C-alpha positions in Angstrom: 86.3 124.9 101.9 87.2 123.3 98.4 90.3 122.2 97.5 92.5 124.9 95.6 93.4 124.3 91.8 97.0 124.9 91.3 99.4 124.3 88.6 100.6 120.5 88.7 104.0 120.9 88.0 106.4 124.3 88.5 110.1 124.8 87.1 112.3 125.0 90.1 115.0 126.1 88.0 112.7 129.7 87.2 114.5 133.3 88.7 111.3 133.5 91.4 112.9 130.4 93.2 116.2 131.2 93.7 116.2 133.2 96.6 116.5 131.6 100.1 113.8 132.5 102.4 114.4 133.8 105.8 115.0 131.4 108.8 111.6 131.0 110.6 111.8 131.7 114.6 111.1 128.1 115.6 110.1 128.9 119.3 106.9 130.8 117.6 106.2 128.2 114.9 106.1 125.0 117.4 104.5 124.9 120.9 107.5 123.1 121.8 110.2 123.3 119.6 112.3 120.9 121.3 110.5 118.0 120.0 112.0 116.1 117.3 112.0 117.2 113.9 110.2 115.7 110.7 111.0 117.3 107.3 108.6 116.2 104.5 110.2 117.6 101.2 107.5 118.4 98.7 104.8 117.8 100.6 102.4 118.9 97.7 98.9 119.8 99.8 100.4 118.3 102.9 98.0 115.4 103.8 100.4 113.0 105.0 102.4 115.4 106.9 98.9 116.3 108.8 98.1 112.9 109.3 101.5 112.2 110.7 101.0 115.5 112.9 97.9 113.9 114.6 99.3 110.8 115.3 102.5 111.9 116.6 102.1 115.0 118.9 105.3 114.2 120.7 107.3 115.2 116.9 107.4 118.3 115.2 106.8 118.3 111.3 107.4 120.9 108.7 106.0 120.4 105.0 107.9 121.9 102.7 106.7 123.0 99.2 107.3 124.8 96.1 104.0 126.1 95.4 102.7 128.7 97.6 98.8 128.5 97.1 99.3 125.0 98.6 101.5 126.2 101.4 98.7 128.6 102.2 95.7 126.3 101.7 97.8 123.4 104.5 98.6 126.0 107.1 94.9 127.1 107.2 93.9 123.6 107.5 97.1 123.2 110.3 95.9 126.1 112.1 92.2 125.3 112.1 92.9 122.0 113.5 95.1 123.5 116.5 98.2 121.6 115.7 101.2 123.5 117.5 103.2 120.8 115.8 103.0 121.2 112.4 104.0 124.0 110.2 104.1 124.3 105.9 106.7 126.4 104.5 107.0 128.1 100.7 110.7 127.1 99.7 112.7 125.6 97.2 114.4 122.8 98.9 117.3 123.3 96.5 118.1 126.6 97.4 116.7 127.0 101.0 117.5 123.9 102.9 120.7 125.3 104.5 119.6 128.8 105.5 116.5 127.6 107.2 117.8 124.8 109.3 120.9 124.7 111.2 123.1 122.0 111.0 122.2 118.8 112.8 118.5 119.6 113.7 116.7 117.3 111.8 115.6 113.9 112.7 113.5 112.6 110.0 113.4 113.1 106.0 110.7 112.0 103.6 110.7 112.5 99.8 108.2 110.8 98.5 106.8 110.4 94.6 108.4 113.8 93.5 107.7 115.2 90.2 109.5 112.8 87.7 110.5 115.3 84.8 110.8 112.4 82.4 112.4 114.5 79.6 115.9 114.1 79.7 116.3 117.9 79.0 114.1 118.8 82.1 115.7 116.3 84.7 117.9 118.6 86.2 114.6 120.0 87.6 114.4 116.5 89.6 114.4 117.5 93.6 117.2 114.8 94.1 120.2 116.3 93.4 123.6 116.1 94.8 123.4 120.0 95.8 120.1 118.7 97.8 121.9 115.9 99.5 124.8 117.4 100.8 122.6 120.0 102.5 120.5 117.2 104.3 124.1 115.9 104.9 124.4 119.3 107.2 121.0 119.6 108.5 120.2 115.5 109.3 121.4 114.7 112.8 123.5 111.7 113.2 121.6 108.5 113.0 118.9 110.4 111.2 116.9 108.7 108.5 115.8 109.6 105.0 113.0 107.7 103.5 112.8 107.7 99.9 109.6 106.6 97.8 108.2 106.7 94.2 106.6 104.9 91.7 108.7 105.6 88.8 111.6 103.2 88.9 114.3 105.5 87.3 113.3 108.4 89.6 113.6 106.0 92.5 117.2 104.5 91.1 118.2 108.2 90.8 117.3 109.4 94.0 118.9 105.9 95.6 122.1 106.6 93.7 122.5 110.0 94.2 122.6 109.8 98.4 124.7 106.5 97.9 127.4 108.7 96.6 127.4 111.0 99.4 130.2 109.4 102.0 127.5 110.4 104.9 124.6 108.2 103.8 124.5 105.1 104.0 121.1 102.4 102.8 119.3 101.2 105.9 116.8 101.8 108.6 116.9 102.7 112.2 116.3 99.9 114.7 113.0 101.7 115.8 111.1 100.7 112.5 111.3 97.1 113.0 112.1 96.1 109.8 115.2 93.9 110.4 116.3 91.8 107.5 114.2 93.7 104.5 116.3 96.4 105.6 119.5 94.7 105.5 118.9 93.7 101.8 119.1 97.3 101.0 122.5 97.0 100.7 122.3 94.1 98.0 120.4 96.7 95.9 117.2 95.5 96.8 113.7 97.9 97.6 111.8 98.1 100.9 109.0 95.6 100.4 106.9 97.9 102.7 106.7 101.7 104.2 108.1 101.9 107.7 106.1 105.3 108.7 102.3 104.9 110.1 100.8 107.2 107.1 100.7 106.9 103.3 100.4 109.7 101.0 97.6 110.3 98.8 99.5 109.1 95.6 101.2 105.8 97.6 97.2 104.8 98.0 96.2 105.0 94.8 98.9 103.6 93.4 98.6 100.5 95.9 94.9 100.6 94.8 96.3 99.8 91.2 98.2 96.8 92.6 101.5 98.9 90.5 104.7 98.8 91.7 106.6 101.2 94.8 110.2 101.5 94.9 111.1 102.4 98.8 114.8 102.9 100.5 116.2 104.3 103.4 119.3 106.1 104.2 121.0 106.3 107.9 122.9 109.4 108.1 126.5 108.4 109.4 128.9 109.9 112.1 131.6 112.1 110.9 134.5 110.1 111.1 137.6 111.6 113.0 
């Protein structure tokens, strides 16, 4: 089937995107709903999370995207491949996260190369806003990981600063990724020199092909102090 043509950008502040979606029945979405959950926000055509689901069958994956036509196409591909650990949702992340996911149910979140919205008057449309970070602090398990990357320096800085301002997120990476000193450098404002995940997005591959910089950062969801 040929790729679906769709608008590159949509305005997430439009009225049509302000209604939260209903919570899915997870036991019908996944073959095994008890597996760890990876949420990819702004998944576009979903190729990254599709490949992740294929090589990590012991994890469940959700690709969340605001463009309905891309979600429909991605779900058709996932179903055709018989992937019982992958599903795509049409939703506005800044509206629906707390509605869709129960508290402390998500293990890993990726936000990769979100729309930059360069014009100053449009920057309120950017994906990573304080409200999104607050919602993620609710749904991510303590010890969970958020991985961010962009090839636009200003966007990467804005994402990192927005997460850093929340008391429940601290820069770093889980031990299981084996990045060691690289992750410890994040506290000094450095960027990750490599992607800790086994799959690269289509955008990431294209940027690396042209040898352009990518700004990467990770955050750990902290325990709540008593």
